[in-house]
C-alpha positions as CSV (number, residue, x, y, z in Angstrom):
1,M,3.7,47.7,49.6
2,N,0.9,46.5,47.4
3,G,-1.3,46.3,50.5
4,L,-1.0,50.1,51.0
5,Y,-1.9,50.9,47.4
6,G,-4.2,48.1,46.5
7,N,-3.4,46.9,43.1
8,S,-2.2,50.3,41.6
9,I,1.5,49.6,42.1
10,S,1.2,46.1,40.5
11,L,-0.8,47.6,37.6
12,M,1.7,50.4,37.0
13,N,4.6,48.0,37.3
14,K,3.1,45.7,34.7
15,A,2.3,48.6,32.4
16,L,5.9,49.9,32.8
17,D,7.3,46.5,32.0
18,C,5.2,46.2,28.8
19,L,5.9,49.7,27.7
20,W,9.6,49.0,28.1
21,K,9.2,45.8,26.0
22,R,7.3,47.9,23.4
23,Q,10.2,50.4,23.2
24,E,12.6,47.5,22.7
25,V,10.5,46.0,19.9
26,I,10.2,49.4,18.2
27,S,13.9,49.9,18.4
28,N,14.4,46.5,16.9
29,N,12.1,47.4,14.0
30,L,14.0,50.6,13.4
31,A,17.3,48.7,13.5
32,N,15.9,46.4,10.8
33,V,14.4,49.1,8.5
34,D,16.8,48.1,5.7
35,T,16.8,44.3,6.3
36,P,15.2,42.5,3.4
37,G,12.2,40.4,4.4
38,Y,12.0,41.8,7.9
39,K,8.4,42.0,9.2
40,A,7.6,44.8,11.7
41,Q,6.4,43.8,15.1
42,Y,4.5,45.4,17.9
43,V,3.7,44.8,21.6
44,T,0.2,44.6,22.8
45,F,-0.9,44.2,26.4
46,E,-3.8,46.7,27.2
47,D,-6.7,44.6,25.9
48,A,-5.4,41.4,27.6
49,L,-4.8,43.2,30.8
50,K,-8.2,44.8,30.8
51,K,-9.9,41.4,30.1
52,S,-7.9,39.6,32.8
53,I,-8.8,42.3,35.4
54,E,-12.5,42.3,34.5
55,E,-12.7,38.5,34.7
56,S,-11.0,38.3,38.0
57,A,-12.6,41.4,39.6
58,V,-15.6,39.4,40.9
59,K,-13.2,37.1,42.8
60,G,-11.5,39.7,45.0
61,R,-8.4,41.9,45.3
62,Q,-5.9,39.1,45.4
63,N,-7.2,37.6,42.2
64,I,-7.0,40.9,40.5
65,R,-3.3,41.2,41.5
66,E,-2.6,37.7,40.1
67,A,-4.5,38.7,36.9
68,I,-2.3,41.8,36.5
69,L,0.9,39.9,37.1
70,N,0.0,37.1,34.7
71,S,-1.3,39.2,31.9
72,P,0.9,38.8,28.8
73,C,2.9,41.4,26.9
74,E,2.5,39.8,23.5
75,V,4.9,40.5,20.6
76,L,3.0,40.2,17.3
77,E,3.8,40.8,13.6
78,T,2.3,44.0,12.4
79,Q,-0.5,43.5,9.9
80,G,-1.8,45.7,7.1
81,R,1.4,47.5,6.2
82,T,2.5,47.7,2.7
83,E,5.4,45.5,1.9
84,R,8.3,47.0,0.0
85,L,9.9,45.2,-3.0
86,D,12.5,43.6,-0.6
87,G,9.7,42.2,1.6
88,N,10.3,44.6,4.5
89,T,7.3,46.1,6.3
90,V,8.9,48.6,8.6
91,D,7.7,52.2,8.2
92,A,10.2,54.4,10.0
93,T,7.8,57.3,10.4
94,D,5.2,55.1,12.0
95,E,7.8,53.6,14.3
96,F,9.1,57.0,15.4
97,V,5.5,58.1,16.2
98,E,4.9,54.9,18.2
99,M,8.3,55.3,20.0
100,T,7.3,58.8,21.0
101,R,3.9,57.6,22.3
102,A,5.5,54.8,24.3
103,T,8.1,57.1,25.7
104,Y,5.5,59.6,26.9
105,Q,3.3,56.8,28.4
106,Y,6.3,55.3,30.2
107,Q,7.3,58.7,31.6
108,Y,3.8,59.4,32.7
109,L,3.5,56.1,34.6
110,L,7.0,56.5,36.1
111,N,5.9,60.0,37.4
112,A,2.8,58.4,38.9
113,V,4.7,55.8,40.7
114,N,7.2,58.4,42.0
115,Q,4.3,60.6,43.3
116,D,2.7,57.6,45.1
117,L,6.0,56.7,46.7
118,S,6.7,60.4,47.6
119,R,3.3,60.5,49.4
120,L,4.1,57.4,51.2
121,R,7.5,58.8,52.4
122,T,5.7,62.0,53.5
123,V,3.3,59.9,55.6
124,I,6.1,57.8,57.1
125,K,8.2,60.9,58.0
126,G,5.1,62.7,59.3
127,N,5.8,65.9,57.4
């Protein structure tokens, strides 16, 4: 199917996977909001994905697909947050905002994939 859509399906699939991972990490942060010493984490993939695509773009479509598939979804410790007396750095308000953002991004991408597949079904059926 990637041949029909170029690299868009691969790109959306990778983004969906990383957004799912982001939601898992945020949920874990919220579950540990009262755990002494817990350090909040976050998932980043956008910059690494962009860099991988740009570096491989000059080599052709197949290399771009490989760059997309091999781009990491990194889980890192959140920096710059105030540590509570118990050493915990989770800010529930920030986490809920990020969860909402990730949820909307995930839903948007899922809708985009569904629309692409719906167009493909329409072409196949000839309607």
